[in-house]
C-alpha positions as CSV (number, residue, x, y, z in Angstrom):
1,X,-0.1,0.2,-0.1
2,X,1.4,3.6,-0.7
3,X,0.4,6.5,1.0
4,X,0.0,10.0,-0.9
5,X,-0.5,13.6,-0.5
6,X,0.5,16.6,-3.3
7,X,3.8,17.2,-1.3
8,X,4.6,13.4,0.6
9,X,4.4,9.8,-0.9
10,X,5.3,6.5,0.7
11,X,5.8,4.2,-1.1
12,X,5.6,0.4,-0.1
13,X,7.5,-2.0,-2.0
14,X,6.6,-5.6,-1.0
15,X,7.6,-9.1,-2.1
16,X,10.0,-9.9,-4.9
17,X,11.7,-6.9,-6.2
18,X,13.9,-8.3,-9.0
19,X,14.7,-8.4,-12.2
20,X,11.8,-10.4,-13.1
21,X,9.2,-7.7,-11.6
22,X,11.5,-4.8,-12.4
23,X,8.7,-3.4,-15.2
24,X,6.1,-3.0,-12.4
25,X,8.5,-1.8,-10.0
26,X,9.5,1.1,-12.6
27,X,5.9,1.9,-12.9
28,X,5.6,2.4,-9.3
29,X,8.2,4.4,-8.7
30,X,7.2,6.6,-11.8
31,X,4.0,7.2,-10.3
32,X,5.3,8.0,-7.4
33,X,7.5,10.6,-8.6
34,X,4.9,12.2,-10.7
35,X,2.4,12.4,-7.4
36,X,4.7,14.1,-4.9
37,X,7.9,16.1,-3.9
38,X,9.1,14.1,-1.8
39,X,9.1,9.6,-1.8
40,X,9.8,8.1,0.7
41,X,10.3,4.2,-0.2
42,X,9.6,1.8,2.4
43,X,11.2,-1.9,1.5
44,X,10.8,-3.5,5.3
45,X,7.9,-5.8,3.4
46,X,10.5,-6.8,0.6
47,X,11.1,-10.6,0.6
48,X,13.8,-10.9,-2.2
49,X,15.7,-7.8,-3.9
50,X,19.0,-8.1,-6.4
51,X,20.9,-5.2,-7.9
52,X,18.0,-4.5,-10.2
53,X,16.3,-3.0,-7.3
54,X,19.4,-0.5,-6.6
55,X,19.7,0.7,-10.3
56,X,16.0,1.2,-10.5
57,X,16.1,3.5,-7.3
58,X,19.3,4.9,-8.6
59,X,17.5,5.9,-11.7
60,X,14.3,7.1,-9.8
61,X,16.7,9.2,-7.6
62,X,18.1,11.0,-10.5
63,X,14.5,11.8,-12.0
64,X,13.6,13.2,-8.8
65,X,16.6,15.3,-8.5
66,X,16.2,16.8,-12.1
67,X,12.7,17.6,-10.8
68,X,13.6,18.8,-7.5
69,X,12.3,16.4,-5.9
70,X,13.8,14.1,-3.0
71,X,14.0,10.4,-2.9
72,X,14.9,8.4,-0.1
73,X,14.5,4.9,1.6
74,X,13.0,4.4,5.1
75,X,14.9,2.6,7.9
76,X,15.5,0.1,8.5
77,X,16.4,-1.7,5.2
78,X,15.4,-5.4,4.7
79,X,18.7,-7.5,5.3
80,X,18.8,-9.0,1.6
81,X,18.8,-5.3,0.6
82,X,21.8,-4.2,2.6
83,X,23.2,-7.0,1.5
84,X,23.0,-5.9,-1.9
85,X,24.2,-2.4,-1.7
86,X,26.9,-3.8,-0.2
87,X,28.0,-6.5,-2.7
88,X,27.5,-3.4,-5.2
89,X,29.4,-1.1,-3.5
90,X,26.8,1.5,-2.6
91,X,27.5,1.8,1.2
92,X,30.5,4.3,1.1
93,X,28.0,7.1,1.8
94,X,25.5,5.5,4.2
95,X,22.9,7.7,5.6
96,X,23.1,10.4,2.3
97,X,20.8,8.6,-0.4
98,X,19.8,5.4,1.3
99,X,18.0,6.5,4.5
100,X,15.7,9.0,5.2
101,X,17.8,10.9,7.8
102,X,20.1,11.7,5.2
103,X,20.1,14.4,2.6
104,X,19.7,13.8,-1.1
105,X,22.9,14.9,-2.4
106,X,25.3,12.6,-4.2
């Protein structure tokens, strides 16, 4: 379930979030970016993830930045996703983009 208002959106992504579900996940991210200025992505119900999700989130973040919007992740991150971030080398700037406590800067 997702909650929207004109300025904020909490997008809950759940279940399998892998290359097999990438098209649906991409559309949900697009809809959220179109609906609000601040998009918080909740992955707490993610059951399986892979680096495809990381790529989709990076692309959504770039789209948000280009539109002067903000996209961040809500903590805690699922263990599988944290492993994907570590495996892909994305944990060198923890707390900046990946969590809701950080700034939305590269």
